[in-house]
PDB file of N, CA, C and O in Angstrom:
ATOM      1  N   MET A   1      78.688 120.485  49.316  1.00  0.00           N
ATOM      2  CA  MET A   1      79.982 120.456  49.934  1.00  0.00           C
ATOM      3  C   MET A   1      81.076 120.580  48.874  1.00  0.00           C
ATOM      4  O   MET A   1      82.066 121.280  49.086  1.00  0.00           O
ATOM      5  N   ALA A   2      80.902 119.904  47.731  1.00  0.00           N
ATOM      6  CA  ALA A   2      81.908 119.950  46.679  1.00  0.00           C
ATOM      7  C   ALA A   2      82.014 121.354  46.094  1.00  0.00           C
ATOM      8  O   ALA A   2      83.105 121.794  45.731  1.00  0.00           O
ATOM      9  N   THR A   3      80.893 122.057  45.999  1.00  0.00           N
ATOM     10  CA  THR A   3      80.944 123.411  45.440  1.00  0.00           C
ATOM     11  C   THR A   3      81.679 124.358  46.377  1.00  0.00           C
ATOM     12  O   THR A   3      82.377 125.261  45.916  1.00  0.00           O
ATOM     13  N   LYS A   4      81.533 124.167  47.690  1.00  0.00           N
ATOM     14  CA  LYS A   4      82.256 125.011  48.643  1.00  0.00           C
ATOM     15  C   LYS A   4      83.766 124.771  48.516  1.00  0.00           C
ATOM     16  O   LYS A   4      84.564 125.707  48.569  1.00  0.00           O
ATOM     17  N   ARG A   5      84.134 123.512  48.351  1.00  0.00           N
ATOM     18  CA  ARG A   5      85.556 123.184  48.244  1.00  0.00           C
ATOM     19  C   ARG A   5      86.133 123.812  46.972  1.00  0.00           C
ATOM     20  O   ARG A   5      87.221 124.389  47.004  1.00  0.00           O
ATOM     21  N   ASN A   6      85.405 123.700  45.848  1.00  0.00           N
ATOM     22  CA  ASN A   6      85.861 124.304  44.599  1.00  0.00           C
ATOM     23  C   ASN A   6      85.925 125.812  44.736  1.00  0.00           C
ATOM     24  O   ASN A   6      86.859 126.447  44.248  1.00  0.00           O
ATOM     25  N   ASP A   7      84.924 126.389  45.403  1.00  0.00           N
ATOM     26  CA  ASP A   7      84.900 127.836  45.590  1.00  0.00           C
ATOM     27  C   ASP A   7      86.087 128.280  46.448  1.00  0.00           C
ATOM     28  O   ASP A   7      86.727 129.289  46.155  1.00  0.00           O
ATOM     29  N   LEU A   8      86.369 127.536  47.485  1.00  0.00           N
ATOM     30  CA  LEU A   8      87.487 127.858  48.371  1.00  0.00           C
ATOM     31  C   LEU A   8      88.810 127.765  47.621  1.00  0.00           C
ATOM     32  O   LEU A   8      89.656 128.649  47.752  1.00  0.00           O
ATOM     33  N   LEU A   9      88.998 126.713  46.842  1.00  0.00           N
ATOM     34  CA  LEU A   9      90.225 126.561  46.059  1.00  0.00           C
ATOM     35  C   LEU A   9      90.346 127.651  45.002  1.00  0.00           C
ATOM     36  O   LEU A   9      91.445 128.139  44.737  1.00  0.00           O
ATOM     37  N   GLY A  10      89.237 128.032  44.403  1.00  0.00           N
ATOM     38  CA  GLY A  10      89.243 129.110  43.417  1.00  0.00           C
ATOM     39  C   GLY A  10      89.645 130.435  44.045  1.00  0.00           C
ATOM     40  O   GLY A  10      90.424 131.195  43.469  1.00  0.00           O
ATOM     41  N   ARG A  11      89.115 130.704  45.220  1.00  0.00           N
ATOM     42  CA  ARG A  11      89.462 131.951  45.919  1.00  0.00           C
ATOM     43  C   ARG A  11      90.932 131.946  46.315  1.00  0.00           C
ATOM     44  O   ARG A  11      91.621 132.961  46.208  1.00  0.00           O
ATOM     45  N   LEU A  12      91.397 130.807  46.767  1.00  0.00           N
ATOM     46  CA  LEU A  12      92.799 130.691  47.152  1.00  0.00           C
ATOM     47  C   LEU A  12      93.717 130.918  45.945  1.00  0.00           C
ATOM     48  O   LEU A  12      94.739 131.594  46.059  1.00  0.00           O
ATOM     49  N   ALA A  13      93.356 130.362  44.812  1.00  0.00           N
ATOM     50  CA  ALA A  13      94.138 130.551  43.591  1.00  0.00           C
ATOM     51  C   ALA A  13      94.144 132.015  43.183  1.00  0.00           C
ATOM     52  O   ALA A  13      95.187 132.541  42.793  1.00  0.00           O
ATOM     53  N   ASP A  14      92.992 132.685  43.265  1.00  0.00           N
ATOM     54  CA  ASP A  14      92.909 134.108  42.924  1.00  0.00           C
ATOM     55  C   ASP A  14      93.790 134.948  43.849  1.00  0.00           C
ATOM     56  O   ASP A  14      94.500 135.849  43.401  1.00  0.00           O
ATOM     57  N   LEU A  15      93.734 134.641  45.138  1.00  0.00           N
ATOM     58  CA  LEU A  15      94.540 135.394  46.101  1.00  0.00           C
ATOM     59  C   LEU A  15      96.037 135.188  45.857  1.00  0.00           C
ATOM     60  O   LEU A  15      96.823 136.128  45.975  1.00  0.00           O
ATOM     61  N   SER A  16      96.422 133.976  45.522  1.00  0.00           N
ATOM     62  CA  SER A  16      97.847 133.729  45.283  1.00  0.00           C
ATOM     63  C   SER A  16      98.318 134.434  44.009  1.00  0.00           C
ATOM     64  O   SER A  16      99.448 134.919  43.952  1.00  0.00           O
ATOM     65  N   GLU A  17      97.460 134.494  42.990  1.00  0.00           N
ATOM     66  CA  GLU A  17      97.825 135.220  41.768  1.00  0.00           C
ATOM     67  C   GLU A  17      97.980 136.698  42.063  1.00  0.00           C
ATOM     68  O   GLU A  17      98.900 137.343  41.559  1.00  0.00           O
ATOM     69  N   GLU A  18      97.091 137.237  42.875  1.00  0.00           N
ATOM     70  CA  GLU A  18      97.180 138.645  43.266  1.00  0.00           C
ATOM     71  C   GLU A  18      98.473 138.909  44.024  1.00  0.00           C
ATOM     72  O   GLU A  18      99.149 139.908  43.778  1.00  0.00           O
ATOM     73  N   ALA A  19      98.813 138.022  44.936  1.00  0.00           N
ATOM     74  CA  ALA A  19     100.025 138.201  45.732  1.00  0.00           C
ATOM     75  C   ALA A  19     101.265 138.185  44.844  1.00  0.00           C
ATOM     76  O   ALA A  19     102.192 138.965  45.061  1.00  0.00           O
ATOM     77  N   ILE A  20     101.288 137.313  43.859  1.00  0.00           N
ATOM     78  CA  ILE A  20     102.433 137.240  42.942  1.00  0.00           C
ATOM     79  C   ILE A  20     102.527 138.522  42.125  1.00  0.00           C
ATOM     80  O   ILE A  20     103.625 139.032  41.902  1.00  0.00           O
ATOM     81  N   GLN A  21     101.388 139.049  41.675  1.00  0.00           N
ATOM     82  CA  GLN A  21     101.398 140.302  40.920  1.00  0.00           C
ATOM     83  C   GLN A  21     101.903 141.453  41.780  1.00  0.00           C
ATOM     84  O   GLN A  21     102.680 142.286  41.312  1.00  0.00           O
ATOM     85  N   ARG A  22     101.467 141.503  43.030  1.00  0.00           N
ATOM     86  CA  ARG A  22     101.914 142.567  43.932  1.00  0.00           C
ATOM     87  C   ARG A  22     103.414 142.474  44.196  1.00  0.00           C
ATOM     88  O   ARG A  22     104.098 143.494  44.278  1.00  0.00           O
ATOM     89  N   LEU A  23     103.914 141.272  44.327  1.00  0.00           N
ATOM     90  CA  LEU A  23     105.356 141.106  44.543  1.00  0.00           C
ATOM     91  C   LEU A  23     106.155 141.620  43.351  1.00  0.00           C
ATOM     92  O   LEU A  23     107.252 142.155  43.515  1.00  0.00           O
ATOM     93  N   GLY A  24     105.612 141.459  42.176  1.00  0.00           N
ATOM     94  CA  GLY A  24     106.279 141.944  40.984  1.00  0.00           C
ATOM     95  C   GLY A  24     106.312 143.450  40.900  1.00  0.00           C
ATOM     96  O   GLY A  24     107.193 144.014  40.251  1.00  0.00           O
ATOM     97  N   GLU A  25     105.375 144.110  41.540  1.00  0.00           N
ATOM     98  CA  GLU A  25     105.298 145.565  41.510  1.00  0.00           C
ATOM     99  C   GLU A  25     106.133 146.231  42.601  1.00  0.00           C
ATOM    100  O   GLU A  25     106.333 147.446  42.569  1.00  0.00           O
ATOM    101  N   VAL A  26     106.617 145.461  43.555  1.00  0.00           N
ATOM    102  CA  VAL A  26     107.393 146.015  44.659  1.00  0.00           C
ATOM    103  C   VAL A  26     108.731 146.518  44.128  1.00  0.00           C
ATOM    104  O   VAL A  26     109.395 145.831  43.352  1.00  0.00           O
ATOM    105  N   PRO A  27     109.132 147.741  44.556  1.00  0.00           N
ATOM    106  CA  PRO A  27     110.441 148.242  44.114  1.00  0.00           C
ATOM    107  C   PRO A  27     111.567 147.318  44.604  1.00  0.00           C
ATOM    108  O   PRO A  27     111.579 146.906  45.763  1.00  0.00           O
ATOM    109  N   GLY A  28     112.493 147.007  43.726  1.00  0.00           N
ATOM    110  CA  GLY A  28     113.601 146.134  44.085  1.00  0.00           C
ATOM    111  C   GLY A  28     113.307 144.660  43.881  1.00  0.00           C
ATOM    112  O   GLY A  28     114.193 143.822  44.053  1.00  0.00           O
ATOM    113  N   ALA A  29     112.081 144.334  43.518  1.00  0.00           N
ATOM    114  CA  ALA A  29     111.738 142.926  43.319  1.00  0.00           C
ATOM    115  C   ALA A  29     112.506 142.338  42.141  1.00  0.00           C
ATOM    116  O   ALA A  29     112.878 141.165  42.157  1.00  0.00           O
ATOM    117  N   ASP A  30     112.743 143.162  41.119  1.00  0.00           N
ATOM    118  CA  ASP A  30     113.482 142.656  39.959  1.00  0.00           C
ATOM    119  C   ASP A  30     114.926 142.318  40.337  1.00  0.00           C
ATOM    120  O   ASP A  30     115.494 141.350  39.832  1.00  0.00           O
ATOM    121  N   ARG A  31     115.513 143.121  41.225  1.00  0.00           N
ATOM    122  CA  ARG A  31     116.870 142.809  41.672  1.00  0.00           C
ATOM    123  C   ARG A  31     116.888 141.535  42.521  1.00  0.00           C
ATOM    124  O   ARG A  31     117.801 140.717  42.411  1.00  0.00           O
ATOM    125  N   ALA A  32     115.873 141.379  43.363  1.00  0.00           N
ATOM    126  CA  ALA A  32     115.797 140.179  44.200  1.00  0.00           C
ATOM    127  C   ALA A  32     115.614 138.932  43.338  1.00  0.00           C
ATOM    128  O   ALA A  32     116.250 137.905  43.574  1.00  0.00           O
ATOM    129  N   LEU A  33     114.743 139.031  42.343  1.00  0.00           N
ATOM    130  CA  LEU A  33     114.540 137.891  41.445  1.00  0.00           C
ATOM    131  C   LEU A  33     115.799 137.586  40.641  1.00  0.00           C
ATOM    132  O   LEU A  33     116.117 136.424  40.393  1.00  0.00           O
ATOM    133  N   GLY A  34     116.514 138.636  40.236  1.00  0.00           N
ATOM    134  CA  GLY A  34     117.776 138.434  39.524  1.00  0.00           C
ATOM    135  C   GLY A  34     118.803 137.731  40.391  1.00  0.00           C
ATOM    136  O   GLY A  34     119.522 136.849  39.922  1.00  0.00           O
ATOM    137  N   ALA A  35     118.872 138.122  41.666  1.00  0.00           N
ATOM    138  CA  ALA A  35     119.808 137.479  42.592  1.00  0.00           C
ATOM    139  C   ALA A  35     119.431 136.022  42.824  1.00  0.00           C
ATOM    140  O   ALA A  35     120.301 135.156  42.906  1.00  0.00           O
ATOM    141  N   ILE A  36     118.154 135.760  42.926  1.00  0.00           N
ATOM    142  CA  ILE A  36     117.696 134.382  43.131  1.00  0.00           C
ATOM    143  C   ILE A  36     118.023 133.526  41.914  1.00  0.00           C
ATOM    144  O   ILE A  36     118.460 132.384  42.055  1.00  0.00           O
ATOM    145  N   ASN A  37     117.816 134.070  40.730  1.00  0.00           N
ATOM    146  CA  ASN A  37     118.144 133.320  39.510  1.00  0.00           C
ATOM    147  C   ASN A  37     119.646 133.087  39.400  1.00  0.00           C
ATOM    148  O   ASN A  37     120.076 132.012  38.983  1.00  0.00           O
ATOM    149  N   ALA A  38     120.453 134.090  39.774  1.00  0.00           N
ATOM    150  CA  ALA A  38     121.909 133.919  39.745  1.00  0.00           C
ATOM    151  C   ALA A  38     122.338 132.851  40.736  1.00  0.00           C
ATOM    152  O   ALA A  38     123.234 132.057  40.451  1.00  0.00           O
ATOM    153  N   LEU A  39     121.702 132.832  41.892  1.00  0.00           N
ATOM    154  CA  LEU A  39     122.009 131.815  42.892  1.00  0.00           C
ATOM    155  C   LEU A  39     121.679 130.418  42.366  1.00  0.00           C
ATOM    156  O   LEU A  39     122.428 129.467  42.592  1.00  0.00           O
ATOM    157  N   ARG A  40     120.569 130.310  41.674  1.00  0.00           N
ATOM    158  CA  ARG A  40     120.183 129.018  41.102  1.00  0.00           C
ATOM    159  C   ARG A  40     121.215 128.554  40.072  1.00  0.00           C
ATOM    160  O   ARG A  40     121.595 127.383  40.049  1.00  0.00           O
ATOM    161  N   GLU A  41     121.665 129.482  39.219  1.00  0.00           N
ATOM    162  CA  GLU A  41     122.649 129.127  38.200  1.00  0.00           C
ATOM    163  C   GLU A  41     123.972 128.716  38.835  1.00  0.00           C
ATOM    164  O   GLU A  41     124.606 127.758  38.392  1.00  0.00           O
ATOM    165  N   ARG A  42     124.387 129.437  39.870  1.00  0.00           N
ATOM    166  CA  ARG A  42     125.641 129.095  40.545  1.00  0.00           C
ATOM    167  C   ARG A  42     125.539 127.752  41.250  1.00  0.00           C
ATOM    168  O   ARG A  42     126.504 126.987  41.277  1.00  0.00           O
ATOM    169  N   THR A  43     124.386 127.463  41.815  1.00  0.00           N
ATOM    170  CA  THR A  43     124.180 126.178  42.481  1.00  0.00           C
ATOM    171  C   THR A  43     124.262 125.046  41.466  1.00  0.00           C
ATOM    172  O   THR A  43     124.859 124.006  41.742  1.00  0.00           O
ATOM    173  N   ASP A  44     123.665 125.243  40.295  1.00  0.00           N
ATOM    174  CA  ASP A  44     123.747 124.227  39.243  1.00  0.00           C
ATOM    175  C   ASP A  44     125.190 123.993  38.815  1.00  0.00           C
ATOM    176  O   ASP A  44     125.613 122.853  38.627  1.00  0.00           O
ATOM    177  N   GLU A  45     125.944 125.084  38.661  1.00  0.00           N
ATOM    178  CA  GLU A  45     127.345 124.970  38.248  1.00  0.00           C
ATOM    179  C   GLU A  45     128.161 124.247  39.309  1.00  0.00           C
ATOM    180  O   GLU A  45     128.996 123.402  38.986  1.00  0.00           O
ATOM    181  N   LEU A  46     127.925 124.573  40.563  1.00  0.00           N
ATOM    182  CA  LEU A  46     128.631 123.922  41.667  1.00  0.00           C
ATOM    183  C   LEU A  46     128.311 122.431  41.711  1.00  0.00           C
ATOM    184  O   LEU A  46     129.188 121.604  41.962  1.00  0.00           O
ATOM    185  N   GLN A  47     127.062 122.103  41.467  1.00  0.00           N
ATOM    186  CA  GLN A  47     126.643 120.696  41.472  1.00  0.00           C
ATOM    187  C   GLN A  47     127.359 119.921  40.371  1.00  0.00           C
ATOM    188  O   GLN A  47     127.765 118.778  40.586  1.00  0.00           O
ATOM    189  N   LYS A  48     127.517 120.523  39.204  1.00  0.00           N
ATOM    190  CA  LYS A  48     128.220 119.866  38.104  1.00  0.00           C
ATOM    191  C   LYS A  48     129.688 119.648  38.461  1.00  0.00           C
ATOM    192  O   LYS A  48     130.255 118.600  38.152  1.00  0.00           O
ATOM    193  N   ARG A  49     130.304 120.639  39.113  1.00  0.00           N
ATOM    194  CA  ARG A  49     131.712 120.511  39.494  1.00  0.00           C
ATOM    195  C   ARG A  49     131.896 119.412  40.530  1.00  0.00           C
ATOM    196  O   ARG A  49     132.869 118.661  40.468  1.00  0.00           O
ATOM    197  N   VAL A  50     130.989 119.311  41.465  1.00  0.00           N
ATOM    198  CA  VAL A  50     131.096 118.291  42.504  1.00  0.00           C
ATOM    199  C   VAL A  50     130.989 116.907  41.877  1.00  0.00           C
ATOM    200  O   VAL A  50     131.705 115.989  42.277  1.00  0.00           O
ATOM    201  N   ARG A  51     130.110 116.751  40.908  1.00  0.00           N
ATOM    202  CA  ARG A  51     130.007 115.459  40.220  1.00  0.00           C
ATOM    203  C   ARG A  51     131.318 115.101  39.543  1.00  0.00           C
ATOM    204  O   ARG A  51     131.708 113.933  39.527  1.00  0.00           O
ATOM    205  N   GLY A  52     132.004 116.092  38.983  1.00  0.00           N
ATOM    206  CA  GLY A  52     133.294 115.854  38.350  1.00  0.00           C
ATOM    207  C   GLY A  52     134.355 115.453  39.356  1.00  0.00           C
ATOM    208  O   GLY A  52     135.229 114.644  39.045  1.00  0.00           O
ATOM    209  N   LEU A  53     134.290 116.005  40.554  1.00  0.00           N
ATOM    210  CA  LEU A  53     135.260 115.667  41.594  1.00  0.00           C
ATOM    211  C   LEU A  53     135.124 114.223  42.045  1.00  0.00           C
ATOM    212  O   LEU A  53     136.120 113.590  42.396  1.00  0.00           O
ATOM    213  N   GLU A  54     133.927 113.700  42.041  1.00  0.00           N
ATOM    214  CA  GLU A  54     133.726 112.313  42.443  1.00  0.00           C
ATOM    215  C   GLU A  54     134.484 111.369  41.509  1.00  0.00           C
ATOM    216  O   GLU A  54     135.080 110.392  41.961  1.00  0.00           O
ATOM    217  N   GLY A  55     134.461 111.658  40.232  1.00  0.00           N
ATOM    218  CA  GLY A  55     135.203 110.838  39.272  1.00  0.00           C
ATOM    219  C   GLY A  55     136.704 110.934  39.486  1.00  0.00           C
ATOM    220  O   GLY A  55     137.422 109.938  39.397  1.00  0.00           O
ATOM    221  N   LEU A  56     137.173 112.153  39.772  1.00  0.00           N
ATOM    222  CA  LEU A  56     138.598 112.330  40.034  1.00  0.00           C
ATOM    223  C   LEU A  56     139.030 111.609  41.309  1.00  0.00           C
ATOM    224  O   LEU A  56     140.119 111.037  41.359  1.00  0.00           O
ATOM    225  N   GLU A  57     138.193 111.634  42.327  1.00  0.00           N
ATOM    226  CA  GLU A  57     138.518 110.928  43.563  1.00  0.00           C
ATOM    227  C   GLU A  57     138.632 109.426  43.323  1.00  0.00           C
ATOM    228  O   GLU A  57     139.505 108.769  43.890  1.00  0.00           O
ATOM    229  N   GLN A  58     137.765 108.890  42.496  1.00  0.00           N
ATOM    230  CA  GLN A  58     137.819 107.457  42.182  1.00  0.00           C
ATOM    231  C   GLN A  58     139.107 107.120  41.438  1.00  0.00           C
ATOM    232  O   GLN A  58     139.765 106.125  41.740  1.00  0.00           O
ATOM    233  N   ARG A  59     139.463 107.958  40.463  1.00  0.00           N
ATOM    234  CA  ARG A  59     140.699 107.728  39.719  1.00  0.00           C
ATOM    235  C   ARG A  59     141.915 107.821  40.634  1.00  0.00           C
ATOM    236  O   ARG A  59     142.856 107.037  40.510  1.00  0.00           O
ATOM    237  N   LEU A  60     141.891 108.790  41.559  1.00  0.00           N
ATOM    238  CA  LEU A  60     142.997 108.951  42.502  1.00  0.00           C
ATOM    239  C   LEU A  60     143.123 107.728  43.406  1.00  0.00           C
ATOM    240  O   LEU A  60     144.233 107.263  43.664  1.00  0.00           O
ATOM    241  N   ALA A  61     142.021 107.214  43.880  1.00  0.00           N
ATOM    242  CA  ALA A  61     142.053 106.017  44.733  1.00  0.00           C
ATOM    243  C   ALA A  61     142.627 104.831  43.965  1.00  0.00           C
ATOM    244  O   ALA A  61     143.414 104.059  44.512  1.00  0.00           O
ATOM    245  N   ASP A  62     142.234 104.683  42.697  1.00  0.00           N
ATOM    246  CA  ASP A  62     142.774 103.591  41.879  1.00  0.00           C
ATOM    247  C   ASP A  62     144.289 103.731  41.705  1.00  0.00           C
ATOM    248  O   ASP A  62     145.029 102.754  41.814  1.00  0.00           O
ATOM    249  N   LEU A  63     144.734 104.949  41.437  1.00  0.00           N
ATOM    250  CA  LEU A  63     146.169 105.174  41.260  1.00  0.00           C
ATOM    251  C   LEU A  63     146.933 104.929  42.555  1.00  0.00           C
ATOM    252  O   LEU A  63     148.034 104.379  42.524  1.00  0.00           O
ATOM    253  N   GLU A  64     146.373 105.324  43.682  1.00  0.00           N
ATOM    254  CA  GLU A  64     147.036 105.083  44.962  1.00  0.00           C
ATOM    255  C   GLU A  64     147.184 103.585  45.222  1.00  0.00           C
ATOM    256  O   GLU A  64     148.215 103.143  45.730  1.00  0.00           O
ATOM    257  N   ARG A  65     146.163 102.804  44.880  1.00  0.00           N
ATOM    258  CA  ARG A  65     146.252 101.354  45.045  1.00  0.00           C
ATOM    259  C   ARG A  65     147.361 100.781  44.163  1.00  0.00           C
ATOM    260  O   ARG A  65     148.114  99.907  44.594  1.00  0.00           O
ATOM    261  N   LYS A  66     147.458 101.274  42.933  1.00  0.00           N
ATOM    262  CA  LYS A  66     148.498 100.779  42.026  1.00  0.00           C
ATOM    263  C   LYS A  66     149.892 101.127  42.552  1.00  0.00           C
ATOM    264  O   LYS A  66     150.803 100.302  42.491  1.00  0.00           O
ATOM    265  N   VAL A  67     150.056 102.332  43.063  1.00  0.00           N
ATOM    266  CA  VAL A  67     151.354 102.742  43.599  1.00  0.00           C
ATOM    267  C   VAL A  67     151.708 101.900  44.812  1.00  0.00           C
ATOM    268  O   VAL A  67     152.853 101.474  44.961  1.00  0.00           O
ATOM    269  N   ASP A  68     150.731 101.658  45.683  1.00  0.00           N
ATOM    270  CA  ASP A  68     150.983 100.815  46.855  1.00  0.00           C
ATOM    271  C   ASP A  68     151.400  99.409  46.438  1.00  0.00           C
ATOM    272  O   ASP A  68     152.312  98.818  47.016  1.00  0.00           O
ATOM    273  N   LYS A  69     150.723  98.892  45.433  1.00  0.00           N
ATOM    274  CA  LYS A  69     151.031  97.535  44.963  1.00  0.00           C
ATOM    275  C   LYS A  69     152.443  97.489  44.372  1.00  0.00           C
ATOM    276  O   LYS A  69     153.176  96.526  44.591  1.00  0.00           O
ATOM    277  N   LEU A  70     152.823  98.531  43.622  1.00  0.00           N
ATOM    278  CA  LEU A  70     154.148  98.559  43.005  1.00  0.00           C
ATOM    279  C   LEU A  70     155.252  98.855  44.015  1.00  0.00           C
ATOM    280  O   LEU A  70     156.393  98.445  43.802  1.00  0.00           O
ATOM    281  N   SER A  71     154.954  99.539  45.083  1.00  0.00           N
ATOM    282  CA  SER A  71     155.988  99.922  46.042  1.00  0.00           C
ATOM    283  C   SER A  71     156.248  98.854  47.099  1.00  0.00           C
ATOM    284  O   SER A  71     157.218  98.963  47.850  1.00  0.00           O
ATOM    285  N   LYS A  72     155.418  97.841  47.173  1.00  0.00           N
ATOM    286  CA  LYS A  72     155.649  96.765  48.136  1.00  0.00           C
ATOM    287  C   LYS A  72     156.890  95.982  47.715  1.00  0.00           C
ATOM    288  O   LYS A  72     157.056  95.665  46.537  1.00  0.00           O
ATOM    289  N   PRO A  73     157.775  95.664  48.691  1.00  0.00           N
ATOM    290  CA  PRO A  73     158.989  94.909  48.331  1.00  0.00           C
ATOM    291  C   PRO A  73     158.625  93.476  47.961  1.00  0.00           C
ATOM    292  O   PRO A  73     157.777  92.853  48.599  1.00  0.00           O
ATOM    293  N   THR A  74     159.266  92.973  46.939  1.00  0.00           N
ATOM    294  CA  THR A  74     159.050  91.588  46.529  1.00  0.00           C
ATOM    295  C   THR A  74     160.187  90.734  47.094  1.00  0.00           C
ATOM    296  O   THR A  74     161.150  91.278  47.635  1.00  0.00           O
ATOM    297  N   ALA A  75     160.094  89.448  46.983  1.00  0.00           N
ATOM    298  CA  ALA A  75     161.103  88.539  47.522  1.00  0.00           C
ATOM    299  C   ALA A  75     162.440  88.744  46.821  1.00  0.00           C
ATOM    300  O   ALA A  75     163.480  88.649  47.472  1.00  0.00           O
ATOM    301  N   SER A  76     162.454  89.017  45.538  1.00  0.00           N
ATOM    302  CA  SER A  76     163.702  89.172  44.794  1.00  0.00           C
ATOM    303  C   SER A  76     164.361  90.507  45.104  1.00  0.00           C
ATOM    304  O   SER A  76     165.587  90.598  45.057  1.00  0.00           O
ATOM    305  N   SER A  77     163.589  91.551  45.422  1.00  0.00           N
ATOM    306  CA  SER A  77     164.194  92.850  45.692  1.00  0.00           C
ATOM    307  C   SER A  77     164.710  92.948  47.117  1.00  0.00           C
ATOM    308  O   SER A  77     165.430  93.894  47.435  1.00  0.00           O
ATOM    309  N   GLY A  78     164.370  92.010  47.981  1.00  0.00           N
ATOM    310  CA  GLY A  78     164.841  92.020  49.358  1.00  0.00           C
ATOM    311  C   GLY A  78     166.316  91.697  49.463  1.00  0.00           C
ATOM    312  O   GLY A  78     166.944  92.084  50.449  1.00  0.00           O
ATOM    313  N   SER A  79     166.911  90.994  48.480  1.00  0.00           N
ATOM    314  CA  SER A  79     168.311  90.591  48.535  1.00  0.00           C
ATOM    315  C   SER A  79     169.238  91.672  47.988  1.00  0.00           C
ATOM    316  O   SER A  79     170.453  91.582  48.165  1.00  0.00           O
ATOM    317  N   THR A  80     168.705  92.666  47.345  1.00  0.00           N
ATOM    318  CA  THR A  80     169.568  93.710  46.788  1.00  0.00           C
ATOM    319  C   THR A  80     169.999  94.653  47.894  1.00  0.00           C
ATOM    320  O   THR A  80     169.267  94.882  48.856  1.00  0.00           O
ATOM    321  N   ALA A  81     171.189  95.193  47.743  1.00  0.00           N
ATOM    322  CA  ALA A  81     171.733  96.096  48.756  1.00  0.00           C
ATOM    323  C   ALA A  81     171.096  97.471  48.612  1.00  0.00           C
ATOM    324  O   ALA A  81     170.763  97.917  47.514  1.00  0.00           O
ATOM    325  N   LYS A  82     170.937  98.128  49.760  1.00  0.00           N
ATOM    326  CA  LYS A  82     170.378  99.478  49.744  1.00  0.00           C
ATOM    327  C   LYS A  82     171.480 100.462  49.413  1.00  0.00           C
ATOM    328  O   LYS A  82     172.620 100.308  49.851  1.00  0.00           O
ATOM    329  N   LYS A  83     171.131 101.475  48.636  1.00  0.00           N
ATOM    330  CA  LYS A  83     172.075 102.528  48.324  1.00  0.00           C
ATOM    331  C   LYS A  83     171.869 103.653  49.333  1.00  0.00           C
ATOM    332  O   LYS A  83     170.737 103.986  49.684  1.00  0.00           O
ATOM    333  N   THR A  84     172.959 104.225  49.790  1.00  0.00           N
ATOM    334  CA  THR A  84     172.841 105.377  50.684  1.00  0.00           C
ATOM    335  C   THR A  84     173.279 106.598  49.915  1.00  0.00           C
ATOM    336  O   THR A  84     174.283 106.572  49.203  1.00  0.00           O
ATOM    337  N   THR A  85     172.536 107.648  50.057  1.00  0.00           N
ATOM    338  CA  THR A  85     172.859 108.882  49.381  1.00  0.00           C
ATOM    339  C   THR A  85     173.070 109.947  50.420  1.00  0.00           C
ATOM    340  O   THR A  85     172.464 109.927  51.491  1.00  0.00           O
ATOM    341  N   THR A  86     173.939 110.879  50.090  1.00  0.00           N
ATOM    342  CA  THR A  86     174.186 111.993  51.010  1.00  0.00           C
ATOM    343  C   THR A  86     173.713 113.275  50.331  1.00  0.00           C
ATOM    344  O   THR A  86     173.795 113.430  49.113  1.00  0.00           O
ATOM    345  N   THR A  87     173.235 114.152  51.132  1.00  0.00           N
ATOM    346  CA  THR A  87     172.810 115.439  50.613  1.00  0.00           C
ATOM    347  C   THR A  87     173.908 116.439  50.882  1.00  0.00           C
ATOM    348  O   THR A  87     174.842 116.136  51.625  1.00  0.00           O
ATOM    349  N   LYS A  88     173.829 117.595  50.315  1.00  0.00           N
ATOM    350  CA  LYS A  88     174.859 118.614  50.510  1.00  0.00           C
ATOM    351  C   LYS A  88     174.983 119.000  51.967  1.00  0.00           C
ATOM    352  O   LYS A  88     176.088 119.228  52.458  1.00  0.00           O
ATOM    353  N   SER A  89     173.857 119.076  52.668  1.00  0.00           N
ATOM    354  CA  SER A  89     173.919 119.500  54.056  1.00  0.00           C
ATOM    355  C   SER A  89     174.606 118.460  54.931  1.00  0.00           C
ATOM    356  O   SER A  89     175.345 118.831  55.843  1.00  0.00           O
ATOM    357  N   SER A  90     174.389 117.178  54.683  1.00  0.00           N
ATOM    358  CA  SER A  90     175.047 116.156  55.493  1.00  0.00           C
ATOM    359  C   SER A  90     176.520 116.041  55.130  1.00  0.00           C
ATOM    360  O   SER A  90     177.333 115.719  55.997  1.00  0.00           O
ATOM    361  N   ALA A  91     176.891 116.294  53.880  1.00  0.00           N
ATOM    362  CA  ALA A  91     178.290 116.260  53.477  1.00  0.00           C
ATOM    363  C   ALA A  91     179.031 117.449  54.068  1.00  0.00           C
ATOM    364  O   ALA A  91     180.205 117.323  54.417  1.00  0.00           O
ATOM    365  N   ALA A  92     178.392 118.573  54.187  1.00  0.00           N
ATOM    366  CA  ALA A  92     179.016 119.755  54.746  1.00  0.00           C
ATOM    367  C   ALA A  92     179.273 119.584  56.230  1.00  0.00           C
ATOM    368  O   ALA A  92     180.276 120.081  56.741  1.00  0.00           O
ATOM    369  N   LYS A  93     178.399 118.899  56.924  1.00  0.00           N
ATOM    370  CA  LYS A  93     178.553 118.667  58.368  1.00  0.00           C
ATOM    371  C   LYS A  93     179.745 117.771  58.647  1.00  0.00           C
ATOM    372  O   LYS A  93     180.406 117.942  59.671  1.00  0.00           O
ATOM    373  N   LYS A  94     180.044 116.816  57.767  1.00  0.00           N
ATOM    374  CA  LYS A  94     181.149 115.892  57.965  1.00  0.00           C
ATOM    375  C   LYS A  94     182.485 116.603  57.820  1.00  0.00           C
ATOM    376  O   LYS A  94     183.453 116.201  58.466  1.00  0.00           O
ATOM    377  N   SER A  95     182.577 117.632  57.008  1.00  0.00           N
ATOM    378  CA  SER A  95     183.850 118.306  56.741  1.00  0.00           C
ATOM    379  C   SER A  95     184.337 119.156  57.880  1.00  0.00           C
ATOM    380  O   SER A  95     185.396 119.776  57.779  1.00  0.00           O
TER     381      SER A  95
END
């Protein structure tokens, strides 16, 4: 039984090697393999960029928290008077 299994696996390995050789001989196979390799390289590059974006997102979240903390009114700033500013368009409407 063990010899049949080894024989079967050996035949399967031989057939797969033959199939790979035949694929290499097919016209246009080199272009297809080149496209597949280019796709792999682009996927790797995209993966590296996405990893970099995760770090930037974390930094952005930290900065947003700091801005929120700084923009909250404190008890001492509540007593100060608000300044009103006019823009050119609102000043022109009054005239």
